[in-house]
C-alpha positions, 0 to 999 in steps of 0.5 A: 562288744559281742554280737549277742549283746549288740543284737539285744541292745538294738532290739531294746532300742527298736522297742523304745523307738516304737514306744516313743521318741523320748525313751529312745533318746534317753537310751541312745544317750546312755548307750550310744557313746561308741561310734558303731552303736550310735550310727546303728541307732541313727540308722534305726531312727531313720528307718523308723521315720521312713517306714509308715505303718500300713493297714489293709483297706476295708474293701480288701478285708471284705474281699479276703474274708469272702474268699476264705469263707467260700472255700473252707474245704480247700484249706488243709492243715498238715499233720503227721499221718500214720500212713506216712510213718507206715511207709517209712517204717516199711521202707526201712524194713525192706532196706534192712532185709536187703542188707541182711540178704546181701550179708548172708550171700557174701558170707556164703560166697566167702565160705565157699571160696575158703573151702575151695582154697582148702581143697586145692591146697590139700 
């Protein structure tokens, strides 16, 4: 069985486990004939039994709400700013200009070296 098929099969089984035991049992009977699949289904069922749903208490929710309501200015949402784009664009421009200057310098030096070779040969 391919990995993607196995993932889909286990995800469907988990959804059925959350919906109810009878549906998951029928699903296990239908697809659990292979040893590795049946053992994974059994593991999923045991995990479902071991894990208990948790919800925060009223005191915790009230405390959290109070903290969030007191500091609305400290919560920032990251957005792409035009300043950051300008900095990147400026850095790219400077880098390009330096590369161009280096190329011009190299060409001039190479041209000067070539003319010296011609003078000494002639």
